[in-house]
N, C-alpha and C positions, 0 to 999 in steps of 0.2 A: 868646318869642325868634325874634328873626328872623335867619335865615342869607339873606344873598345870594350871587348867583353868582360873586363875586369869593372870597369865603371858601372855597368850596366848592373853586374852581380852586386855591388856595392849598394846601390841604389835600391835593388829588391831587398837584401837583407836589412836596411836602415827601414823598410817599411814594416818589419815584424819584430816585436818586443822581445828583447833578448838581454841577459844579465851584462853588465860590463866586462866580465871575465870572458864570456863568450865571444862579445863584438871585438876584444883586444885580439885574440886567437885568431878570428875571421879576418882581421885587418892585417896581421902578421902572414897569414897564409896566401894572402893577395899581394901584398907588397913582394914577398919573396918570389911568389909566383912572376910578377911583373918584373922582377931584377933578373929572372932567368928566362928570357924571351926565348931563347936557344931551345927548351923544352917544348915552347909552343910549335917552333917551325918543324920539330921532329915530330910532333902530334898530327900537324897538318900534313907532312909529307908520307904518315902512317895513313890517314884517313884518304888521302889521293890513292893510294895504292889499293885500299881496302874497296875503295868506290869506282875505280876506274879499272886498274890493271888484273885485280882478280876476277872480275866477270870476264873480261877478256879471255884470260887463259882456261877458265871454267867452260866457257862455249868452244873454245879450239879443243878441250880435251874431249866434250861431248863428242864433237863430229869426228874426232881421230877414233873414238871409241865405237861409233856407230859403223865408220867403214873398216875399221879392222874386225870387228865382230862380225860382220857381214861376210867377210872372205874366211872367216874362221868356221862360219856354219857351213858355207859351200864346201869346205874341203874337208870337214867330218861327214858330209853327206856323201862326198865323193868316196872316201876310205871306206863306207859301208857300202859301197855299191849302189848308191842311189844316183840320179842324174838329179843334179840339181835344177830348180826351174829357171827358168831362162827371165831374166829383167823384164819387167813390163815397159812395152815402149808406149810412149805418149800417143794418143789417140791423134788423128789428124782434127784439125781447128773446124769446128761446126761453122759452114760458110753464113749460115742463116745468124748466128750470134755475132758474128765478125762484121757482118753487114748493119745488124742493129747497133753496135756499138758504135761503128763509123758515124751513122746517121746520128746517132745521140750526141758524139763529140762535137760533130760540126753543128748540131742544133745549139748546144752550150756556147760554143764559140760565136758562133753569128748574136746568139741573145746579148751576150756580153759586150760584143763588138757594138752592135746596136743600140745597147742601152748607155755604152758610153759616149757615143756619139751624141744621143739625145740629151744627155745631162752638160755636155759642153756647151750646148747651142743656147742654154738659157741657165741664168743662176736660180738654181733651186734651193730649198731648205734640204740640210742634211737628211732627214728622214725620207723627203720625197726622192731624193737622189737614192737612197738605198731600195726603194720601193719600185723606181723605175727600173733599177738594173735587175732585181728579182724578176719582175713581172716579165722585161723583155726576154729574159733567160729562159723560164718557163712557158712564154709564149713560144720561143723558136723552138725546144725542147720538145713540145705537144706537135708541131708542125712537122719537127723531122721523125716522129714517130709515127706520124699518118703517112708521110712520104715513104717510111719503110713498109707500112702495110701495103700500100699502094704497090710497091715494088715487088713484095715478095709474096701477094697474096695468090700470084698466078702461078707461081714457082712449086715445083715439086722438089723433096727432099733428094731423091735421085736424078733430077734433071741435069743433063751435062751444062747447062748455062751456069748452074749454081757452084760448081765444082772447078 
C-alpha cells in the first residue's frame, strides 16, 4: 500500500474544522497538484541539488579559496621584501604514542575475538552475549595497557631503541 503526501495532507486537514468553501478550495488545490506530478519531480530535483550538490561545491570553493589566499599572502609579503615563513613540517610521530595505540588496538581485537569465540561455544541470551563481548574487550584492553606499561617503563624518550 502506497500513501503519498497528498493523502496524508488530506487526512490532516480533515482533522481540523473548516468551512465548506475552504474545504473545497483545499481539495481542488490538492487535486490539481496531483494532476501535475511533473511539478513534484521538479521540486524533488531542486531539493536534491540543494541538499547534495550545493554543499559539495561550497566545500570545494572554500578549499580553493584557502589555497589561493595563502599563495596571495605569500606573494604580497615577498613584494614588500619580507621573507614569508616556511610551512610548518609535521613533527615525527611520538614512538610512545604509537606503541600505546598499537597495544590498545591489539587488545581490542583480541578481546573481540575471544568474546566471539566464547559466545559461539554456548547458546547465551542476547544480553549475556553483549556483556561477554564487552567484558572480554575491556579485559584485554586493560591487559594491553599493562603490557604497554611494562614495555615502556624502562625506556627513555631519548633512548635509541624507541626511535
